[in-house]
C-alpha positions in Angstrom: 25.8 6.4 -11.7 25.9 4.8 -15.1 22.9 3.7 -17.1 23.3 0.3 -18.7 21.0 -0.8 -21.5 19.5 -4.2 -20.8 16.8 -4.5 -23.5 15.7 -2.7 -26.6 12.4 -1.7 -24.9 10.0 -2.6 -22.1 8.2 -5.1 -24.4 11.4 -7.1 -24.9 12.0 -7.0 -21.1 8.4 -8.3 -20.5 8.9 -11.1 -23.0 12.3 -12.3 -21.4 11.6 -11.9 -17.7 9.0 -14.2 -16.3 6.6 -12.6 -13.7 7.6 -13.5 -10.1 10.8 -15.4 -11.2 14.0 -13.6 -10.2 16.6 -13.4 -12.9 20.3 -13.0 -12.4 22.1 -10.4 -14.5 25.8 -9.6 -14.6 26.1 -5.9 -15.2 29.6 -4.3 -15.1 30.8 -6.9 -12.7 27.8 -6.6 -10.4 25.4 -9.4 -9.7 21.9 -7.9 -10.0 18.6 -9.7 -9.4 15.9 -8.4 -11.8 12.3 -9.2 -11.0 9.0 -8.5 -12.7 6.3 -8.2 -10.1 2.7 -7.0 -10.8 3.8 -5.5 -14.1 6.6 -3.5 -12.6 10.4 -4.2 -12.7 12.7 -4.1 -9.7 16.4 -4.6 -9.4 18.3 -5.5 -6.2 21.7 -6.9 -5.4 21.7 -10.6 -5.9 23.6 -11.5 -2.7 21.5 -12.0 0.5 23.0 -9.8 3.2 22.5 -12.5 5.9 24.6 -15.4 4.5 25.4 -14.5 0.9 23.1 -16.8 -1.1 22.0 -15.8 -4.6 18.6 -14.2 -4.4 17.9 -15.1 -8.0 17.5 -18.6 -6.7 14.8 -17.4 -4.3 11.1 -16.7 -4.7 8.9 -13.6 -4.8 5.7 -13.5 -2.7 2.5 -11.6 -3.3 3.6 -8.7 -1.0 6.5 -7.8 -3.4 9.2 -9.3 -1.3 12.1 -11.5 -2.5 12.7 -14.4 -0.2 16.2 -15.9 0.2 16.3 -19.7 -0.5 18.6 -20.5 2.4 17.0 -19.0 5.6 13.8 -17.3 4.2 15.0 -13.8 4.9 12.5 -11.4 3.2 13.5 -8.2 1.5 11.3 -5.5 0.0 11.8 -5.3 -3.8 10.9 -1.6 -3.7 13.2 -0.5 -0.9 15.6 -3.4 -0.3 14.7 -3.4 3.4 15.0 -6.7 5.3 11.6 -6.9 6.8 12.5 -8.3 10.3 15.6 -6.1 10.7 17.7 -9.2 11.3 20.1 -8.3 8.5 21.3 -5.4 6.5 19.2 -4.0 3.7 19.8 -4.8 0.0 21.2 -2.3 -2.5 18.5 -1.4 -5.0 19.1 -0.2 -8.6 16.9 2.2 -10.4 15.3 1.2 -13.7 14.2 3.6 -16.5 12.6 3.0 -19.8 12.5 5.5 -22.6 12.4 5.6 -26.4 16.0 4.3 -26.6 15.7 1.3 -24.4 15.3 -0.3 -21.0 18.1 0.6 -18.5 19.4 -0.2 -15.1 21.4 2.4 -13.1 24.6 1.0 -11.5 27.0 2.8 -9.2 
């Protein structure tokens, strides 16, 4: 796994990512959806496993699930699990913050 620096620190990340609004990031050729939900960051693959739509165009509910804009498939931001078991789970990406910056782990 490679850690890729996205922001100088968590404060910058908080100022650039709106709560509950998925944001598309292109990181080393991967489309990653970054979400700030209840003061915590999550990173999942941007492509819905059901029909391929960009999840960064979707919404986030109060349960911490990202909802695909096409067919309303729901995925846990924490685990990537598709909640009705109708589709494959999403890949999730770890996030870490330290004194040198805000990073996402890609593989």
